[in-house]
C-alpha positions as CSV (number, residue, x, y, z in Angstrom):
1,M,44.9,-68.6,-125.0
2,G,44.4,-66.3,-128.0
3,A,44.1,-63.2,-125.8
4,W,47.3,-64.2,-123.9
5,L,49.3,-64.7,-127.1
6,S,48.0,-61.3,-128.5
7,N,49.4,-59.5,-125.4
8,I,52.9,-60.9,-125.9
9,S,55.5,-58.7,-127.6
10,L,56.4,-59.6,-131.2
11,K,60.1,-60.4,-130.3
12,Y,59.0,-62.8,-127.6
13,K,56.8,-64.6,-130.2
14,F,59.8,-64.9,-132.5
15,W,61.9,-66.2,-129.6
16,A,59.2,-68.8,-128.9
17,V,59.3,-69.9,-132.5
18,N,63.1,-70.2,-132.2
19,A,62.7,-72.3,-129.1
20,V,60.3,-74.6,-130.9
21,A,62.8,-74.9,-133.8
22,F,65.6,-75.7,-131.3
23,V,63.5,-78.4,-129.7
24,T,62.5,-79.8,-133.1
25,T,66.2,-79.8,-134.1
26,L,67.2,-81.7,-131.0
27,L,64.4,-84.3,-131.7
28,L,65.7,-84.7,-135.2
29,V,69.2,-85.2,-133.9
30,L,68.0,-87.9,-131.5
31,Y,66.1,-89.5,-134.4
32,A,69.2,-89.4,-136.6
33,V,71.2,-91.0,-133.7
34,Q,68.6,-93.8,-133.4
35,L,68.7,-94.4,-137.1
36,E,72.5,-94.7,-137.1
37,Q,72.3,-97.0,-134.1
38,Q,69.8,-99.2,-135.9
39,A,71.9,-99.2,-139.1
40,R,75.1,-100.1,-137.3
41,S,73.3,-102.9,-135.4
42,H,71.9,-104.2,-138.6
43,A,75.3,-104.2,-140.2
44,S,76.7,-106.1,-137.2
45,Q,74.0,-108.7,-137.6
46,V,74.7,-109.0,-141.4
47,S,78.4,-109.4,-140.6
48,A,77.7,-112.2,-138.0
49,Q,75.5,-114.0,-140.5
50,A,78.2,-113.8,-143.2
51,Q,80.8,-115.1,-140.7
52,A,78.5,-117.9,-139.7
53,R,78.1,-119.0,-143.4
54,L,81.9,-118.9,-143.7
55,L,82.4,-121.1,-140.6
56,G,79.6,-123.4,-141.7
57,A,81.6,-124.1,-144.9
58,W,84.7,-125.0,-142.8
59,P,85.9,-128.6,-143.3
60,A,84.4,-131.0,-140.8
61,G,87.6,-132.7,-139.9
62,Q,89.4,-129.5,-139.1
63,P,88.9,-127.5,-135.9
64,L,87.3,-124.0,-136.1
65,P,89.6,-121.0,-135.8
66,K,89.5,-119.4,-132.4
67,V,87.5,-116.2,-132.6
68,D,86.3,-114.1,-129.6
69,N,82.7,-113.9,-130.9
70,V,82.3,-117.6,-131.7
71,L,80.8,-119.9,-129.1
72,I,80.7,-123.7,-129.5
73,F,78.2,-125.7,-127.3
74,S,76.2,-128.8,-127.3
75,R,72.5,-128.8,-128.3
76,G,70.2,-128.3,-125.3
77,Q,72.9,-126.6,-123.3
78,A,73.2,-122.8,-122.7
79,P,76.5,-121.4,-123.8
80,R,78.3,-119.0,-121.5
81,L,79.7,-115.6,-122.4
82,N,81.8,-113.9,-119.7
83,G,80.3,-116.3,-117.1
84,Q,76.7,-115.4,-118.1
85,P,74.5,-118.1,-119.7
86,L,72.8,-117.2,-122.9
87,L,69.5,-118.9,-122.4
88,E,68.1,-117.5,-125.7
89,L,70.4,-119.9,-127.6
90,T,69.5,-123.1,-125.7
91,D,66.7,-124.3,-127.9
92,T,67.5,-122.2,-131.0
93,A,67.7,-124.1,-134.3
94,N,69.8,-122.9,-137.1
95,G,69.3,-119.2,-137.8
96,W,69.3,-115.8,-136.1
97,A,68.5,-115.6,-132.4
98,A,67.9,-112.2,-130.7
99,I,69.3,-111.7,-127.2
100,N,67.5,-109.3,-124.9
101,S,69.8,-106.5,-123.8
102,M,69.7,-102.8,-123.1
103,P,70.3,-101.0,-126.4
104,L,70.1,-97.6,-124.9
105,F,73.1,-97.6,-122.6
106,G,76.4,-99.5,-122.2
107,D,79.3,-100.2,-124.6
108,N,78.6,-102.6,-127.5
109,P,75.7,-104.6,-126.0
110,L,74.7,-108.0,-127.4
111,L,72.3,-108.0,-130.2
112,G,72.0,-111.7,-131.0
113,A,73.7,-114.7,-132.5
114,E,73.7,-116.6,-135.8
115,V,73.5,-120.3,-134.8
116,F,74.3,-123.2,-137.1
117,S,75.0,-127.0,-136.5
118,R,78.2,-128.8,-137.6
119,A,78.4,-132.4,-138.8
120,D,79.7,-133.6,-135.5
121,G,76.5,-132.4,-133.7
122,Q,78.1,-129.3,-132.1
123,Q,76.2,-126.0,-132.2
124,V,78.2,-122.9,-133.2
125,A,76.9,-119.4,-132.4
126,V,78.5,-116.3,-133.9
127,I,77.8,-113.4,-131.5
128,A,76.9,-110.0,-132.9
129,Y,77.6,-106.8,-131.0
130,G,76.0,-103.4,-131.7
131,P,76.5,-99.9,-130.4
132,S,74.1,-98.6,-127.8
133,L,72.1,-95.3,-128.3
134,S,74.2,-93.5,-125.7
135,Q,77.4,-94.8,-127.3
136,V,76.4,-93.5,-130.8
137,F,75.3,-90.2,-129.2
138,G,78.6,-89.9,-127.5
139,E,80.5,-90.6,-130.7
140,R,78.5,-88.1,-132.7
141,F,78.0,-85.5,-130.0
142,V,80.6,-83.0,-131.1
143,N,79.5,-83.2,-134.8
144,Y,75.8,-82.8,-134.0
145,A,76.5,-80.1,-131.4
146,M,78.4,-78.0,-133.8
147,A,75.8,-78.5,-136.5
148,V,72.9,-77.5,-134.2
149,A,74.9,-74.6,-132.8
150,I,75.7,-73.2,-136.3
151,L,72.1,-73.8,-137.4
152,M,70.6,-72.1,-134.3
153,L,73.0,-69.2,-134.4
154,A,72.1,-68.6,-138.1
155,M,68.4,-68.9,-137.2
156,L,68.7,-66.5,-134.2
157,G,70.6,-64.0,-136.4
158,A,68.0,-64.2,-139.1
159,S,65.2,-63.9,-136.7
160,Q,66.8,-60.9,-134.9
161,L,67.2,-59.1,-138.2
162,L,63.6,-59.9,-139.1
163,I,62.4,-58.7,-135.7
164,R,64.3,-55.5,-136.0
165,F,63.0,-54.9,-139.5
166,L,59.4,-55.6,-138.5
167,L,59.6,-53.6,-135.3
168,S,61.1,-50.7,-137.2
169,Q,58.2,-50.6,-139.6
170,L,55.6,-51.2,-137.0
171,N,57.0,-48.5,-134.7
172,T,57.0,-46.1,-137.7
173,L,53.4,-46.9,-138.3
174,K,52.6,-46.6,-134.6
175,D,54.4,-43.2,-134.3
176,V,52.5,-41.7,-137.2
177,M,49.1,-43.0,-135.7
178,L,50.0,-41.5,-132.3
179,H,51.0,-38.2,-134.0
180,V,47.6,-38.1,-135.8
181,E,45.8,-38.9,-132.6
182,K,47.5,-36.2,-130.6
183,T,47.7,-33.4,-133.2
184,G,44.8,-34.2,-135.6
185,D,47.2,-33.9,-138.5
186,L,45.2,-35.4,-141.5
187,A,48.1,-34.7,-143.8
188,A,50.5,-37.1,-142.0
189,R,51.4,-40.2,-144.0
190,V,53.3,-43.3,-143.2
191,P,56.6,-43.4,-145.1
192,L,56.5,-47.1,-145.9
193,A,56.2,-48.3,-149.5
194,G,56.7,-52.1,-149.1
195,K,54.3,-54.7,-150.4
196,D,54.3,-56.9,-147.4
197,E,51.6,-57.0,-144.7
198,V,53.0,-54.0,-142.9
199,G,53.3,-52.1,-146.1
200,Q,49.7,-52.9,-146.9
201,M,48.7,-51.6,-143.4
202,A,50.6,-48.4,-144.1
203,N,48.9,-48.0,-147.5
204,A,45.5,-48.7,-146.0
205,F,46.2,-46.1,-143.3
206,N,47.4,-43.5,-145.9
207,A,44.3,-44.2,-147.9
208,M,42.1,-43.7,-144.8
209,Q,43.9,-40.4,-144.0
210,A,43.4,-39.2,-147.6
211,G,39.7,-40.1,-147.4
212,Y,39.3,-38.3,-144.1
213,Q,41.2,-35.4,-145.5
214,R,38.9,-35.1,-148.5
215,V,35.8,-35.4,-146.3
216,V,37.0,-32.9,-143.7
217,N,38.0,-30.5,-146.5
218,T,34.5,-30.7,-147.9
219,V,33.0,-30.3,-144.4
220,A,35.3,-27.3,-143.7
221,N,34.3,-25.6,-146.9
222,T,30.6,-26.3,-146.2
223,A,31.0,-25.1,-142.6
224,R,32.6,-21.8,-143.8
225,Q,29.8,-21.2,-146.3
226,L,27.2,-22.2,-143.6
227,D,28.9,-19.7,-141.1
228,V,28.6,-16.9,-143.6
229,G,25.1,-17.7,-144.6
230,A,23.9,-18.1,-141.0
231,A,25.4,-14.7,-140.1
232,R,23.6,-13.1,-143.0
233,L,20.3,-14.9,-142.1
234,A,20.6,-13.8,-138.5
235,S,21.1,-10.2,-139.5
236,S,18.2,-10.3,-142.0
237,M,15.9,-11.9,-139.4
238,N,16.8,-9.2,-136.8
239,E,15.8,-6.5,-139.3
240,V,12.6,-8.3,-140.1
241,R,11.8,-8.6,-136.4
242,H,12.2,-4.9,-135.8
243,G,10.0,-4.1,-138.8
244,M,7.3,-6.6,-137.6
245,L,7.3,-5.1,-134.2
246,G,6.6,-1.6,-135.7
247,Q,3.9,-3.1,-137.8
248,Q,2.4,-4.8,-134.8
249,S,2.2,-1.4,-132.9
250,E,0.5,0.3,-135.8
251,T,-2.0,-2.6,-136.2
252,D,-2.9,-2.4,-132.4
253,Q,-3.7,1.3,-132.8
254,A,-5.9,0.6,-135.8
255,A,-7.7,-2.2,-134.1
256,T,-8.4,0.0,-131.0
257,A,-9.9,2.7,-133.3
258,I,-12.0,0.3,-135.3
259,N,-13.2,-1.4,-132.0
260,E,-14.4,2.0,-130.7
261,M,-16.2,2.7,-133.9
262,T,-17.9,-0.7,-133.9
263,A,-19.1,-0.1,-130.3
264,T,-20.7,3.2,-131.4
265,V,-22.4,1.7,-134.4
266,Y,-23.7,-1.2,-132.3
267,H,-25.3,1.2,-129.8
268,I,-27.0,3.0,-132.7
269,A,-28.4,-0.1,-134.3
270,Q,-29.1,-2.0,-131.0
271,H,-32.7,-0.9,-130.5
272,A,-33.5,-0.8,-134.2
273,G,-32.2,-4.2,-134.9
274,A,-33.4,-6.1,-131.8
275,T,-36.1,-7.9,-133.7
276,R,-33.8,-8.6,-136.6
277,D,-31.2,-10.0,-134.3
278,L,-33.7,-12.4,-132.8
279,S,-34.9,-13.5,-136.2
280,Q,-31.3,-13.8,-137.3
281,S,-30.4,-15.9,-134.3
282,A,-33.4,-18.2,-135.0
283,D,-32.4,-18.5,-138.7
284,T,-28.8,-19.2,-137.7
285,L,-29.8,-21.8,-135.2
286,A,-32.2,-23.4,-137.7
287,G,-29.5,-23.4,-140.3
288,S,-27.0,-24.8,-137.8
289,G,-29.5,-27.5,-136.9
290,Q,-30.0,-28.3,-140.5
291,E,-26.3,-28.5,-141.1
292,V,-25.9,-30.8,-138.0
293,V,-28.7,-33.0,-139.3
294,S,-27.1,-33.1,-142.7
295,R,-23.7,-34.1,-141.2
296,V,-25.4,-36.7,-139.0
297,Q,-27.2,-38.0,-142.1
298,K,-23.9,-38.2,-144.0
299,S,-22.1,-39.8,-141.0
300,I,-24.9,-42.4,-140.6
301,A,-24.8,-43.1,-144.4
302,G,-21.0,-43.5,-144.2
303,L,-21.5,-45.7,-141.2
304,S,-24.1,-47.8,-143.0
305,S,-21.7,-48.1,-146.0
306,G,-18.8,-49.1,-143.8
307,V,-21.0,-51.7,-142.0
308,Q,-22.1,-53.1,-145.3
309,Q,-18.5,-53.3,-146.5
310,T,-17.5,-54.9,-143.2
311,A,-20.3,-57.4,-143.6
312,E,-19.1,-58.2,-147.1
313,M,-15.5,-58.7,-145.8
314,I,-16.7,-61.0,-143.1
315,Q,-18.7,-62.9,-145.6
316,R,-15.6,-63.3,-147.8
317,L,-13.8,-64.4,-144.6
318,A,-16.4,-67.0,-144.1
319,E,-16.0,-68.2,-147.7
320,D,-12.2,-68.4,-147.2
321,S,-12.6,-70.3,-144.0
322,Q,-14.8,-72.8,-146.0
323,K,-12.0,-73.1,-148.5
324,I,-9.5,-73.7,-145.6
325,N,-11.9,-76.3,-144.2
326,G,-11.8,-78.1,-147.5
327,V,-8.0,-78.0,-147.7
328,V,-7.8,-79.3,-144.1
329,G,-10.2,-82.1,-145.1
330,V,-7.9,-83.0,-148.0
331,I,-4.8,-82.9,-145.7
332,H,-6.7,-85.1,-143.1
333,S,-7.6,-87.6,-145.9
334,I,-4.0,-87.7,-147.1
335,A,-2.8,-88.2,-143.5
336,E,-5.3,-91.1,-143.1
337,Q,-4.1,-92.7,-146.3
338,T,-0.4,-92.1,-145.2
339,N,-1.3,-93.8,-141.8
340,L,-2.8,-96.8,-143.6
341,L,0.2,-97.0,-146.0
342,A,2.6,-96.8,-143.1
343,L,0.7,-99.5,-141.2
344,N,0.8,-101.8,-144.3
345,A,4.5,-101.0,-144.7
346,A,5.1,-101.9,-141.0
347,I,3.2,-105.2,-141.5
348,E,5.2,-106.0,-144.6
349,A,8.5,-105.1,-142.8
350,A,7.5,-107.4,-139.9
351,R,7.0,-110.2,-142.4
352,A,10.5,-109.5,-143.8
353,G,12.1,-110.1,-140.4
354,E,15.6,-108.8,-139.8
355,M,15.9,-107.5,-143.3
356,G,12.9,-105.2,-142.8
357,R,13.6,-103.9,-139.3
358,G,15.1,-100.6,-140.4
359,F,12.2,-100.1,-142.8
360,A,9.8,-100.9,-140.0
361,V,11.3,-98.2,-137.9
362,V,10.9,-95.7,-140.8
363,A,7.3,-96.9,-141.4
364,D,6.5,-96.4,-137.7
365,E,8.0,-92.9,-137.7
366,V,5.9,-92.1,-140.8
367,R,2.8,-93.5,-139.1
368,N,3.5,-91.3,-136.0
369,L,3.9,-88.3,-138.2
370,A,0.6,-89.1,-140.0
371,K,-1.1,-89.3,-136.6
372,R,0.3,-86.0,-135.6
373,V,-0.8,-84.5,-138.9
374,Q,-4.4,-85.9,-138.3
375,T,-4.3,-84.4,-134.8
376,S,-3.2,-81.0,-136.1
377,T,-5.8,-81.1,-138.9
378,D,-8.5,-81.9,-136.3
379,E,-7.4,-78.9,-134.2
380,I,-7.4,-76.7,-137.3
381,T,-10.8,-78.0,-138.2
382,L,-12.1,-77.1,-134.7
383,M,-10.5,-73.6,-135.0
384,V,-11.9,-73.1,-138.5
385,S,-15.4,-74.2,-137.3
386,A,-15.1,-71.7,-134.4
387,L,-14.0,-69.0,-136.8
388,Q,-16.9,-69.8,-139.2
389,A,-19.4,-69.7,-136.3
390,G,-17.9,-66.3,-135.2
391,T,-18.1,-65.0,-138.8
392,R,-21.7,-66.1,-139.1
393,D,-22.6,-64.2,-135.9
394,A,-20.6,-61.2,-137.1
395,V,-22.4,-61.2,-140.4
396,D,-25.8,-61.4,-138.7
397,F,-24.8,-58.6,-136.3
398,M,-23.5,-56.4,-139.1
399,Q,-26.6,-56.9,-141.2
400,E,-28.7,-56.0,-138.3
401,S,-26.5,-52.9,-137.7
402,S,-26.9,-52.0,-141.4
403,F,-30.7,-52.1,-141.1
404,K,-30.6,-49.9,-138.0
405,A,-28.3,-47.5,-139.8
406,D,-30.7,-47.3,-142.7
407,D,-33.5,-46.5,-140.3
408,C,-31.3,-43.7,-138.7
409,V,-30.6,-42.3,-142.2
410,Q,-34.4,-42.2,-142.9
411,Q,-35.1,-40.5,-139.6
412,A,-32.3,-38.0,-140.2
413,Q,-33.8,-37.2,-143.6
414,E,-37.2,-36.6,-142.1
415,A,-35.6,-34.3,-139.4
416,G,-33.7,-32.4,-142.1
417,A,-36.9,-31.8,-144.1
418,A,-38.6,-30.5,-141.0
419,L,-35.7,-28.2,-140.2
420,A,-35.7,-27.0,-143.8
421,Q,-39.3,-25.9,-143.4
422,I,-38.5,-24.1,-140.1
423,T,-35.6,-22.4,-141.8
424,S,-37.8,-21.2,-144.6
425,A,-40.3,-19.7,-142.2
426,V,-37.7,-18.0,-140.1
427,A,-36.0,-16.6,-143.2
428,Q,-39.3,-15.0,-144.3
429,M,-39.6,-13.5,-140.8
430,R,-36.0,-12.3,-140.9
431,E,-36.6,-10.6,-144.3
432,S,-39.5,-8.7,-142.9
433,N,-37.5,-7.5,-139.9
434,T,-34.5,-6.7,-142.0
435,Q,-36.4,-4.0,-144.0
436,I,-37.0,-2.1,-140.7
437,A,-33.4,-1.5,-139.8
438,V,-31.5,-2.1,-143.1
439,A,-29.4,1.1,-142.9
440,A,-28.3,0.6,-139.3
441,E,-27.6,-3.1,-139.9
442,Q,-25.5,-2.5,-143.0
443,Q,-23.4,0.0,-141.1
444,S,-23.1,-2.3,-138.2
445,H,-22.1,-5.2,-140.5
446,V,-19.5,-3.0,-142.2
447,A,-18.0,-2.0,-138.8
448,E,-18.0,-5.5,-137.5
449,E,-16.3,-6.8,-140.7
450,M,-13.7,-4.1,-140.4
451,N,-13.2,-4.9,-136.7
452,R,-12.8,-8.6,-137.5
453,S,-10.4,-7.9,-140.3
454,V,-8.3,-5.7,-138.2
455,V,-8.3,-8.1,-135.3
456,S,-7.3,-10.9,-137.7
457,I,-4.5,-8.8,-139.1
458,R,-3.4,-8.0,-135.6
459,D,-3.4,-11.7,-134.7
460,V,-1.5,-12.6,-137.8
461,T,1.0,-9.9,-137.1
462,E,1.5,-11.2,-133.6
463,N,2.0,-14.7,-134.9
464,T,4.4,-13.4,-137.5
465,V,6.3,-11.4,-134.9
466,Q,6.6,-14.5,-132.7
467,Q,7.7,-16.7,-135.7
468,T,10.2,-14.0,-136.7
469,V,11.6,-13.9,-133.2
470,D,11.9,-17.7,-133.2
471,S,13.5,-17.6,-136.6
472,A,16.0,-15.0,-135.4
473,N,16.9,-17.1,-132.4
474,T,17.2,-20.2,-134.6
475,S,19.4,-18.2,-137.0
476,N,21.6,-17.1,-134.1
477,E,21.9,-20.6,-132.8
478,L,22.7,-21.8,-136.3
479,A,25.4,-19.2,-136.6
480,T,26.8,-20.3,-133.2
481,L,26.8,-24.0,-134.2
482,A,28.5,-23.1,-137.5
483,G,31.2,-21.2,-135.7
484,E,31.7,-24.1,-133.3
485,L,31.9,-26.5,-136.3
486,S,34.5,-24.3,-138.0
487,K,36.4,-24.1,-134.7
488,A,36.4,-27.9,-134.3
489,I,37.5,-28.4,-137.9
490,G,40.2,-25.8,-137.5
491,Q,41.8,-28.0,-134.9
492,L,42.6,-30.5,-137.6
493,K,45.6,-30.0,-139.9
494,L,44.6,-30.5,-143.5
């Protein structure tokens, strides 16, 4: 229904309101006609009653004057009016008697009669006539029709003026919005300064346009600065890339020369340092083994510490579970007491009879809740017991693991001591062999260090060149994006 109404044009909605007002006016006219018909009928009844009082005071020895609406009849008989018996007046005592008739249609239908008795035993009925609803409507039709027509014409005229005024303002707001949507003109404003709802919408739209304009101005300035900075960065990165490529070429040449010199020195010292190399390898392997054993020792010690901490945490968990078990026991005890209290309350309510029935229902619900709490606490107790059993097993296992880790640490320390002795012996043997080929070895070391340094420089240079190329590509992409952003902002009118 709401969606259907929202799709109807505003002028048709006003027309619907006018139609409702027209129908309401017609209903009010019918109600006014009914009120007038009732008032006139009541006045006719009052007039008949006054005439009956006047005739009732007429002297008994004189005949009553002949009046069209006066009927004289004997008690127990039905008087006739226009050949039709009025049965409602047969057994009516003194007073008003209503006569069933059709008050909606016809001319002056019967309303009733005021009946009184004379001294001679005769019954006198003063008939009251009232206008029907259609009769009153026909009499007042012209007046009501003119009033309704004038009222509806005035309402239609006012509504049309209001519709034109609202549609004019709404169309102005719509035209500006469509203009902004098509052209992107953020400087466009709605020329409405009213304080009604449409004016408030226009002011809100203008405020939104002003906010967008400020934001887009800021973005446009930033985009221009970004475009210039990105262009400079791209140019600088291209120059750096060319310089790094030249440095890479020179570094490759130096690395090749150092590599050839290292090969020559190696061949010179190969035969003289064979024994030293073997002892050096043994010393290196022994040192590596000692380092490995030391790392293993530290790792096992850390593992032992972690296992011990884990055991302590599990022990605290077991203590917390004991506390939880105590709290659950308290809850279980409270639930049992609540169950007993609810049972006693139910017994007392049963003794109270009808007066305690509602309280018995509440007590029964409380007892059911207490039973459910007992069941839940039993389940929690079982789960906590299972958790405690698991934590005890975990504590035992972690303690056993801690003891094994301590044994591993002790064995690693012993292995480290043995490797230290081996390393000392190999070092003495290496010192003896080093004295034989000290000169060739020193030259070989210097050449190798130079080779490694140059190779490292070459590798660093290659990485730097690659990073420079990537940075240059990123700078170019950034410059392209900045240009596209400036182009997109340029489509908006600020």
